[in-house]
PQR file of N, CA, C, O and H, with PARSE charges and radii, in Angstrom:
ATOM      1  N   MET A   1     126.704  16.583 132.863 -0.4000 1.5000
ATOM      2  CA  MET A   1     126.834  17.203 131.530 -0.0000 2.0000
ATOM      3  C   MET A   1     127.318  18.602 131.690  0.5500 1.7000
ATOM      4  O   MET A   1     126.811  19.327 132.545 -0.5500 1.4000
ATOM      5  N   GLU A   2     128.267  19.016 130.916 -0.4000 1.5000
ATOM      6  CA  GLU A   2     128.889  20.315 130.989 -0.0000 2.0000
ATOM      7  C   GLU A   2     128.094  21.392 130.206  0.5500 1.7000
ATOM      8  O   GLU A   2     127.750  21.172 129.045 -0.5500 1.4000
ATOM      9  H   GLU A   2     128.679  18.427 130.220  0.4000 1.0000
ATOM     10  N   LYS A   3     127.808  22.524 130.818 -0.4000 1.5000
ATOM     11  CA  LYS A   3     127.082  23.606 130.157 -0.0000 2.0000
ATOM     12  C   LYS A   3     128.026  24.216 129.134  0.5500 1.7000
ATOM     13  O   LYS A   3     129.235  24.279 129.355 -0.5500 1.4000
ATOM     14  H   LYS A   3     128.088  22.703 131.762  0.4000 1.0000
ATOM     15  N   LYS A   4     127.466  24.671 128.003 -0.4000 1.5000
ATOM     16  CA  LYS A   4     128.271  25.334 126.982 -0.0000 2.0000
ATOM     17  C   LYS A   4     128.951  26.561 127.562  0.5500 1.7000
ATOM     18  O   LYS A   4     128.322  27.371 128.243 -0.5500 1.4000
ATOM     19  H   LYS A   4     126.484  24.619 127.823  0.4000 1.0000
ATOM     20  N   GLY A   5     130.202  26.686 127.294 -0.4000 1.5000
ATOM     21  CA  GLY A   5     130.994  27.849 127.662 -0.0000 2.0000
ATOM     22  C   GLY A   5     131.516  27.802 129.128  0.5500 1.7000
ATOM     23  O   GLY A   5     132.338  28.646 129.485 -0.5500 1.4000
ATOM     24  H   GLY A   5     130.713  26.028 126.741  0.4000 1.0000
ATOM     25  N   ILE A   6     131.090  26.886 129.957 -0.4000 1.5000
ATOM     26  CA  ILE A   6     131.546  26.739 131.341 -0.0000 2.0000
ATOM     27  C   ILE A   6     132.645  25.627 131.350  0.5500 1.7000
ATOM     28  O   ILE A   6     132.389  24.488 130.961 -0.5500 1.4000
ATOM     29  H   ILE A   6     130.423  26.200 129.667  0.4000 1.0000
ATOM     30  N   LYS A   7     133.848  25.987 131.797 -0.4000 1.5000
ATOM     31  CA  LYS A   7     134.888  25.005 131.844 -0.0000 2.0000
ATOM     32  C   LYS A   7     134.818  24.304 133.245  0.5500 1.7000
ATOM     33  O   LYS A   7     134.447  24.917 134.246 -0.5500 1.4000
ATOM     34  H   LYS A   7     134.056  26.913 132.113  0.4000 1.0000
ATOM     35  N   PRO A   8     135.195  22.986 133.261 -0.5600 1.5000
ATOM     36  CA  PRO A   8     135.194  22.252 134.531  0.2800 2.0000
ATOM     37  C   PRO A   8     136.319  22.791 135.435  0.5500 1.7000
ATOM     38  O   PRO A   8     137.334  23.318 134.980 -0.5500 1.4000
ATOM     39  N   PHE A   9     136.070  22.623 136.738 -0.4000 1.5000
ATOM     40  CA  PHE A   9     137.048  23.045 137.753 -0.0000 2.0000
ATOM     41  C   PHE A   9     138.194  22.125 137.714  0.5500 1.7000
ATOM     42  O   PHE A   9     138.031  20.905 137.726 -0.5500 1.4000
ATOM     43  H   PHE A   9     135.245  22.195 137.108  0.4000 1.0000
ATOM     44  N   LYS A  10     139.397  22.706 137.665 -0.4000 1.5000
ATOM     45  CA  LYS A  10     140.601  21.871 137.750 -0.0000 2.0000
ATOM     46  C   LYS A  10     141.489  22.367 138.908  0.5500 1.7000
ATOM     47  O   LYS A  10     141.721  23.564 139.078 -0.5500 1.4000
ATOM     48  H   LYS A  10     139.530  23.697 137.656  0.4000 1.0000
ATOM     49  N   PHE A  11     141.964  21.406 139.681 -0.4000 1.5000
ATOM     50  CA  PHE A  11     142.815  21.731 140.830 -0.0000 2.0000
ATOM     51  C   PHE A  11     144.182  21.204 140.496  0.5500 1.7000
ATOM     52  O   PHE A  11     144.373  19.992 140.392 -0.5500 1.4000
ATOM     53  H   PHE A  11     141.775  20.434 139.543  0.4000 1.0000
ATOM     54  N   MET A  12     145.143  22.095 140.327 -0.4000 1.5000
ATOM     55  CA  MET A  12     146.527  21.699 140.041 -0.0000 2.0000
ATOM     56  C   MET A  12     147.260  21.425 141.333  0.5500 1.7000
ATOM     57  O   MET A  12     147.154  22.215 142.271 -0.5500 1.4000
ATOM     58  H   MET A  12     144.988  23.079 140.412  0.4000 1.0000
ATOM     59  N   GLU A  13     147.985  20.358 141.415 -0.4000 1.5000
ATOM     60  CA  GLU A  13     148.705  20.007 142.627 -0.0000 2.0000
ATOM     61  C   GLU A  13     150.130  19.672 142.359  0.5500 1.7000
ATOM     62  O   GLU A  13     150.573  19.517 141.221 -0.5500 1.4000
ATOM     63  H   GLU A  13     148.072  19.716 140.653  0.4000 1.0000
ATOM     64  N   CYS A  14     150.837  19.565 143.459 -0.4000 1.5000
ATOM     65  CA  CYS A  14     152.224  19.142 143.424 -0.0000 2.0000
ATOM     66  C   CYS A  14     152.309  17.732 143.899  0.5500 1.7000
ATOM     67  O   CYS A  14     151.679  17.396 144.902 -0.5500 1.4000
ATOM     68  H   CYS A  14     150.477  19.691 144.383  0.4000 1.0000
ATOM     69  N   ALA A  15     153.056  16.879 143.236 -0.4000 1.5000
ATOM     70  CA  ALA A  15     153.081  15.497 143.560 -0.0000 2.0000
ATOM     71  C   ALA A  15     153.668  15.255 144.934  0.5500 1.7000
ATOM     72  O   ALA A  15     153.466  14.187 145.512 -0.5500 1.4000
ATOM     73  H   ALA A  15     153.567  17.152 142.422  0.4000 1.0000
ATOM     74  N   VAL A  16     154.395  16.235 145.471 -0.4000 1.5000
ATOM     75  CA  VAL A  16     155.039  16.115 146.791 -0.0000 2.0000
ATOM     76  C   VAL A  16     154.003  16.128 147.972  0.5500 1.7000
ATOM     77  O   VAL A  16     154.226  15.519 149.019 -0.5500 1.4000
ATOM     78  H   VAL A  16     154.559  17.103 145.001  0.4000 1.0000
ATOM     79  N   ILE A  17     152.926  16.811 147.762 -0.4000 1.5000
ATOM     80  CA  ILE A  17     151.895  16.943 148.827 -0.0000 2.0000
ATOM     81  C   ILE A  17     151.392  15.657 149.338  0.5500 1.7000
ATOM     82  O   ILE A  17     151.445  15.437 150.548 -0.5500 1.4000
ATOM     83  H   ILE A  17     152.745  17.305 146.912  0.4000 1.0000
ATOM     84  N   PRO A  18     150.913  14.797 148.530 -0.5600 1.5000
ATOM     85  CA  PRO A  18     150.457  13.451 149.056  0.2800 2.0000
ATOM     86  C   PRO A  18     151.510  12.713 149.736  0.5500 1.7000
ATOM     87  O   PRO A  18     151.227  12.024 150.716 -0.5500 1.4000
ATOM     88  N   ILE A  19     152.788  12.804 149.265 -0.4000 1.5000
ATOM     89  CA  ILE A  19     153.896  12.071 149.922 -0.0000 2.0000
ATOM     90  C   ILE A  19     154.142  12.653 151.245  0.5500 1.7000
ATOM     91  O   ILE A  19     154.342  11.901 152.198 -0.5500 1.4000
ATOM     92  H   ILE A  19     153.018  13.363 148.469  0.4000 1.0000
ATOM     93  N   ALA A  20     154.146  14.045 151.400 -0.4000 1.5000
ATOM     94  CA  ALA A  20     154.391  14.628 152.715 -0.0000 2.0000
ATOM     95  C   ALA A  20     153.250  14.430 153.741  0.5500 1.7000
ATOM     96  O   ALA A  20     153.494  14.304 154.941 -0.5500 1.4000
ATOM     97  H   ALA A  20     153.983  14.657 150.626  0.4000 1.0000
ATOM     98  N   THR A  21     152.070  14.408 153.264 -0.4000 1.5000
ATOM     99  CA  THR A  21     150.874  14.446 154.146 -0.0000 2.0000
ATOM    100  C   THR A  21     150.224  13.034 154.263  0.5500 1.7000
ATOM    101  O   THR A  21     149.640  12.688 155.289 -0.5500 1.4000
ATOM    102  H   THR A  21     151.872  14.510 152.289  0.4000 1.0000
ATOM    103  N   GLY A  22     150.350  12.235 153.167 -0.4000 1.5000
ATOM    104  CA  GLY A  22     149.568  10.973 153.124 -0.0000 2.0000
ATOM    105  C   GLY A  22     148.211  11.182 152.689  0.5500 1.7000
ATOM    106  O   GLY A  22     147.466  10.213 152.543 -0.5500 1.4000
ATOM    107  H   GLY A  22     150.825  12.516 152.333  0.4000 1.0000
ATOM    108  N   ILE A  23     147.798  12.437 152.453 -0.4000 1.5000
ATOM    109  CA  ILE A  23     146.406  12.746 152.082 -0.0000 2.0000
ATOM    110  C   ILE A  23     146.258  12.959 150.570  0.5500 1.7000
ATOM    111  O   ILE A  23     146.936  13.811 149.996 -0.5500 1.4000
ATOM    112  H   ILE A  23     148.404  13.224 152.571  0.4000 1.0000
ATOM    113  N   LYS A  24     145.399  12.209 149.944 -0.4000 1.5000
ATOM    114  CA  LYS A  24     145.167  12.310 148.556 -0.0000 2.0000
ATOM    115  C   LYS A  24     143.733  12.681 148.221  0.5500 1.7000
ATOM    116  O   LYS A  24     142.818  12.357 148.978 -0.5500 1.4000
ATOM    117  H   LYS A  24     144.849  11.517 150.410  0.4000 1.0000
ATOM    118  N   ALA A  25     143.527  13.347 147.109 -0.4000 1.5000
ATOM    119  CA  ALA A  25     142.088  13.761 146.722 -0.0000 2.0000
ATOM    120  C   ALA A  25     141.979  13.556 145.201  0.5500 1.7000
ATOM    121  O   ALA A  25     142.787  14.053 144.416 -0.5500 1.4000
ATOM    122  H   ALA A  25     144.271  13.610 146.494  0.4000 1.0000
ATOM    123  N   GLN A  26     140.915  12.783 144.823 -0.4000 1.5000
ATOM    124  CA  GLN A  26     140.593  12.533 143.404 -0.0000 2.0000
ATOM    125  C   GLN A  26     139.459  13.390 142.930  0.5500 1.7000
ATOM    126  O   GLN A  26     139.193  13.469 141.730 -0.5500 1.4000
ATOM    127  H   GLN A  26     140.258  12.380 145.461  0.4000 1.0000
ATOM    128  N   ASN A  27     138.767  14.050 143.878 -0.4000 1.5000
ATOM    129  CA  ASN A  27     137.588  14.892 143.511 -0.0000 2.0000
ATOM    130  C   ASN A  27     137.437  15.942 144.575  0.5500 1.7000
ATOM    131  O   ASN A  27     138.197  15.950 145.544 -0.5500 1.4000
ATOM    132  H   ASN A  27     138.983  13.986 144.852  0.4000 1.0000
ATOM    133  N   LEU A  28     136.470  16.834 144.425 -0.4000 1.5000
ATOM    134  CA  LEU A  28     136.218  17.945 145.314 -0.0000 2.0000
ATOM    135  C   LEU A  28     135.850  17.434 146.710  0.5500 1.7000
ATOM    136  O   LEU A  28     136.269  18.022 147.707 -0.5500 1.4000
ATOM    137  H   LEU A  28     135.853  16.828 143.638  0.4000 1.0000
ATOM    138  N   ARG A  29     135.104  16.396 146.792 -0.4000 1.5000
ATOM    139  CA  ARG A  29     134.570  15.905 148.109 -0.0000 2.0000
ATOM    140  C   ARG A  29     135.823  15.371 148.903  0.5500 1.7000
ATOM    141  O   ARG A  29     135.980  15.651 150.092 -0.5500 1.4000
ATOM    142  H   ARG A  29     134.763  15.919 145.982  0.4000 1.0000
ATOM    143  N   GLU A  30     136.641  14.647 148.246 -0.4000 1.5000
ATOM    144  CA  GLU A  30     137.848  14.190 148.890 -0.0000 2.0000
ATOM    145  C   GLU A  30     138.855  15.363 149.271  0.5500 1.7000
ATOM    146  O   GLU A  30     139.564  15.283 150.274 -0.5500 1.4000
ATOM    147  H   GLU A  30     136.514  14.419 147.281  0.4000 1.0000
ATOM    148  N   LEU A  31     138.875  16.381 148.472 -0.4000 1.5000
ATOM    149  CA  LEU A  31     139.688  17.522 148.794 -0.0000 2.0000
ATOM    150  C   LEU A  31     139.124  18.212 150.033  0.5500 1.7000
ATOM    151  O   LEU A  31     139.868  18.575 150.944 -0.5500 1.4000
ATOM    152  H   LEU A  31     138.300  16.447 147.657  0.4000 1.0000
ATOM    153  N   GLN A  32     137.819  18.388 150.059 -0.4000 1.5000
ATOM    154  CA  GLN A  32     137.160  19.007 151.242 -0.0000 2.0000
ATOM    155  C   GLN A  32     137.467  18.174 152.535  0.5500 1.7000
ATOM    156  O   GLN A  32     137.839  18.732 153.567 -0.5500 1.4000
ATOM    157  H   GLN A  32     137.214  18.094 149.319  0.4000 1.0000
ATOM    158  N   THR A  33     137.308  16.904 152.446 -0.4000 1.5000
ATOM    159  CA  THR A  33     137.610  16.037 153.587 -0.0000 2.0000
ATOM    160  C   THR A  33     139.074  16.149 153.986  0.5500 1.7000
ATOM    161  O   THR A  33     139.360  16.246 155.179 -0.5500 1.4000
ATOM    162  H   THR A  33     137.005  16.450 151.608  0.4000 1.0000
ATOM    163  N   GLY A  34     140.021  16.140 153.040 -0.4000 1.5000
ATOM    164  CA  GLY A  34     141.406  16.298 153.323 -0.0000 2.0000
ATOM    165  C   GLY A  34     141.749  17.548 153.960  0.5500 1.7000
ATOM    166  O   GLY A  34     142.606  17.589 154.843 -0.5500 1.4000
ATOM    167  H   GLY A  34     139.788  16.061 152.070  0.4000 1.0000
ATOM    168  N   LEU A  35     141.090  18.628 153.536 -0.4000 1.5000
ATOM    169  CA  LEU A  35     141.348  19.949 154.124 -0.0000 2.0000
ATOM    170  C   LEU A  35     140.996  20.064 155.626  0.5500 1.7000
ATOM    171  O   LEU A  35     141.574  20.855 156.371 -0.5500 1.4000
ATOM    172  H   LEU A  35     140.394  18.595 152.819  0.4000 1.0000
ATOM    173  N   THR A  36     140.021  19.236 156.018 -0.4000 1.5000
ATOM    174  CA  THR A  36     139.628  19.203 157.432 -0.0000 2.0000
ATOM    175  C   THR A  36     140.619  18.420 158.288  0.5500 1.7000
ATOM    176  O   THR A  36     140.561  18.491 159.516 -0.5500 1.4000
ATOM    177  H   THR A  36     139.551  18.595 155.412  0.4000 1.0000
ATOM    178  N   GLN A  37     141.529  17.673 157.658 -0.4000 1.5000
ATOM    179  CA  GLN A  37     142.520  16.820 158.364 -0.0000 2.0000
ATOM    180  C   GLN A  37     143.843  17.518 158.651  0.5500 1.7000
ATOM    181  O   GLN A  37     144.672  16.986 159.389 -0.5500 1.4000
ATOM    182  H   GLN A  37     141.576  17.616 156.661  0.4000 1.0000
ATOM    183  N   ILE A  38     144.053  18.702 158.077 -0.4000 1.5000
ATOM    184  CA  ILE A  38     145.311  19.412 158.278 -0.0000 2.0000
ATOM    185  C   ILE A  38     145.063  20.743 159.027  0.5500 1.7000
ATOM    186  O   ILE A  38     143.971  21.308 158.966 -0.5500 1.4000
ATOM    187  H   ILE A  38     143.380  19.134 157.477  0.4000 1.0000
ATOM    188  N   PRO A  39     146.106  21.226 159.735 -0.5600 1.5000
ATOM    189  CA  PRO A  39     145.920  22.422 160.535  0.2800 2.0000
ATOM    190  C   PRO A  39     145.634  23.659 159.635  0.5500 1.7000
ATOM    191  O   PRO A  39     146.176  23.803 158.539 -0.5500 1.4000
ATOM    192  N   ASP A  40     144.759  24.530 160.160 -0.4000 1.5000
ATOM    193  CA  ASP A  40     144.428  25.789 159.477 -0.0000 2.0000
ATOM    194  C   ASP A  40     145.712  26.587 159.163  0.5500 1.7000
ATOM    195  O   ASP A  40     145.834  27.200 158.102 -0.5500 1.4000
ATOM    196  H   ASP A  40     144.319  24.413 161.051  0.4000 1.0000
ATOM    197  N   SER A  41     146.677  26.562 160.131 -0.4000 1.5000
ATOM    198  CA  SER A  41     147.905  27.342 159.962 -0.0000 2.0000
ATOM    199  C   SER A  41     148.720  26.792 158.710  0.5500 1.7000
ATOM    200  O   SER A  41     149.431  27.552 158.053 -0.5500 1.4000
ATOM    201  H   SER A  41     146.577  26.065 160.993  0.4000 1.0000
ATOM    202  N   SER A  42     148.596  25.524 158.423 -0.4000 1.5000
ATOM    203  CA  SER A  42     149.234  25.020 157.216 -0.0000 2.0000
ATOM    204  C   SER A  42     148.660  25.557 155.906  0.5500 1.7000
ATOM    205  O   SER A  42     149.373  25.888 154.958 -0.5500 1.4000
ATOM    206  H   SER A  42     148.018  24.906 158.956  0.4000 1.0000
ATOM    207  N   ILE A  43     147.311  25.622 155.911 -0.4000 1.5000
ATOM    208  CA  ILE A  43     146.589  26.168 154.731 -0.0000 2.0000
ATOM    209  C   ILE A  43     146.946  27.575 154.553  0.5500 1.7000
ATOM    210  O   ILE A  43     147.244  28.011 153.441 -0.5500 1.4000
ATOM    211  H   ILE A  43     146.732  25.353 156.681  0.4000 1.0000
ATOM    212  N   TYR A  44     146.926  28.366 155.695 -0.4000 1.5000
ATOM    213  CA  TYR A  44     147.261  29.762 155.623 -0.0000 2.0000
ATOM    214  C   TYR A  44     148.679  29.962 155.085  0.5500 1.7000
ATOM    215  O   TYR A  44     148.899  30.797 154.208 -0.5500 1.4000
ATOM    216  H   TYR A  44     146.684  28.012 156.599  0.4000 1.0000
ATOM    217  N   PHE A  45     149.613  29.218 155.593 -0.4000 1.5000
ATOM    218  CA  PHE A  45     151.039  29.411 155.235 -0.0000 2.0000
ATOM    219  C   PHE A  45     151.227  29.099 153.742  0.5500 1.7000
ATOM    220  O   PHE A  45     151.901  29.861 153.048 -0.5500 1.4000
ATOM    221  H   PHE A  45     149.435  28.539 156.305  0.4000 1.0000
ATOM    222  N   HIS A  46     150.650  28.002 153.231 -0.4000 1.5000
ATOM    223  CA  HIS A  46     150.840  27.616 151.868 -0.0000 2.0000
ATOM    224  C   HIS A  46     150.055  28.497 150.799  0.5500 1.7000
ATOM    225  O   HIS A  46     150.434  28.642 149.637 -0.5500 1.4000
ATOM    226  H   HIS A  46     150.102  27.384 153.795  0.4000 1.0000
ATOM    227  N   PHE A  47     148.919  29.060 151.343 -0.4000 1.5000
ATOM    228  CA  PHE A  47     148.142  29.940 150.467 -0.0000 2.0000
ATOM    229  C   PHE A  47     148.718  31.340 150.379  0.5500 1.7000
ATOM    230  O   PHE A  47     148.851  31.887 149.284 -0.5500 1.4000
ATOM    231  H   PHE A  47     148.611  28.942 152.287  0.4000 1.0000
ATOM    232  N   TRP A  48     149.057  31.918 151.503 -0.4000 1.5000
ATOM    233  CA  TRP A  48     149.563  33.343 151.584 -0.0000 2.0000
ATOM    234  C   TRP A  48     151.089  33.369 151.718  0.5500 1.7000
ATOM    235  O   TRP A  48     151.669  34.431 151.496 -0.5500 1.4000
ATOM    236  H   TRP A  48     148.948  31.473 152.392  0.4000 1.0000
ATOM    237  N   GLY A  49     151.741  32.339 152.044 -0.4000 1.5000
ATOM    238  CA  GLY A  49     153.222  32.391 152.350 -0.0000 2.0000
ATOM    239  C   GLY A  49     154.041  32.907 151.230  0.5500 1.7000
ATOM    240  O   GLY A  49     154.965  33.677 151.496 -0.5500 1.4000
ATOM    241  H   GLY A  49     151.269  31.476 152.224  0.4000 1.0000
ATOM    242  N   ARG A  50     153.810  32.577 150.049 -0.4000 1.5000
ATOM    243  CA  ARG A  50     154.583  33.065 148.899 -0.0000 2.0000
ATOM    244  C   ARG A  50     154.430  34.539 148.754  0.5500 1.7000
ATOM    245  O   ARG A  50     155.400  35.238 148.464 -0.5500 1.4000
ATOM    246  H   ARG A  50     153.060  31.952 149.833  0.4000 1.0000
ATOM    247  N   MET A  51     153.189  35.054 148.955 -0.4000 1.5000
ATOM    248  CA  MET A  51     152.911  36.471 148.707 -0.0000 2.0000
ATOM    249  C   MET A  51     153.453  37.330 149.871  0.5500 1.7000
ATOM    250  O   MET A  51     153.762  38.508 149.692 -0.5500 1.4000
ATOM    251  H   MET A  51     152.401  34.485 149.191  0.4000 1.0000
ATOM    252  N   LEU A  52     153.561  36.721 151.052 -0.4000 1.5000
ATOM    253  CA  LEU A  52     154.085  37.467 152.240 -0.0000 2.0000
ATOM    254  C   LEU A  52     155.618  37.497 152.364  0.5500 1.7000
ATOM    255  O   LEU A  52     156.178  38.372 153.024 -0.5500 1.4000
ATOM    256  H   LEU A  52     153.310  35.764 151.197  0.4000 1.0000
ATOM    257  N   ARG A  53     156.290  36.518 151.712 -0.4000 1.5000
ATOM    258  CA  ARG A  53     157.696  36.475 151.713 -0.0000 2.0000
ATOM    259  C   ARG A  53     158.340  37.539 150.849  0.5500 1.7000
ATOM    260  O   ARG A  53     157.843  37.762 149.745 -0.5500 1.4000
ATOM    261  H   ARG A  53     155.834  35.807 151.176  0.4000 1.0000
ATOM    262  N   PRO A  54     159.391  38.208 151.251 -0.5600 1.5000
ATOM    263  CA  PRO A  54     160.075  39.146 150.417  0.2800 2.0000
ATOM    264  C   PRO A  54     160.583  38.400 149.127  0.5500 1.7000
ATOM    265  O   PRO A  54     161.041  37.260 149.198 -0.5500 1.4000
ATOM    266  N   HIS A  55     160.486  39.065 147.998 -0.4000 1.5000
ATOM    267  CA  HIS A  55     161.087  38.490 146.785 -0.0000 2.0000
ATOM    268  C   HIS A  55     161.429  39.651 145.848  0.5500 1.7000
ATOM    269  O   HIS A  55     160.896  40.754 145.965 -0.5500 1.4000
ATOM    270  H   HIS A  55     160.114  39.991 147.940  0.4000 1.0000
ATOM    271  N   ILE A  56     162.332  39.358 144.922 -0.4000 1.5000
ATOM    272  CA  ILE A  56     162.760  40.380 143.960 -0.0000 2.0000
ATOM    273  C   ILE A  56     161.997  40.216 142.654  0.5500 1.7000
ATOM    274  O   ILE A  56     162.068  39.146 142.049 -0.5500 1.4000
ATOM    275  H   ILE A  56     162.765  38.462 144.827  0.4000 1.0000
ATOM    276  N   SER A  57     161.313  41.171 142.221 -0.4000 1.5000
ATOM    277  CA  SER A  57     160.540  41.075 140.939 -0.0000 2.0000
ATOM    278  C   SER A  57     161.570  41.259 139.766  0.5500 1.7000
ATOM    279  O   SER A  57     162.515  42.046 139.826 -0.5500 1.4000
ATOM    280  H   SER A  57     161.256  42.040 142.713  0.4000 1.0000
ATOM    281  N   GLU A  58     161.294  40.464 138.715 -0.4000 1.5000
ATOM    282  CA  GLU A  58     162.213  40.545 137.548 -0.0000 2.0000
ATOM    283  C   GLU A  58     161.684  41.587 136.594  0.5500 1.7000
ATOM    284  O   GLU A  58     162.287  41.828 135.548 -0.5500 1.4000
ATOM    285  H   GLU A  58     160.526  39.825 138.666  0.4000 1.0000
TER
END
């Protein structure tokens, strides 16, 4: 049951990720398990990569 005023956690994903990795997650437990199956360097790159790459602000 959801507490009043608290929104449920939503994880937005890209449809390409399960195709590239073969790893799918339907809930947080499956996401946690999936994260243990991929290299830490991949998580780091995809989390910080966009912020570390040079880009032009509009």
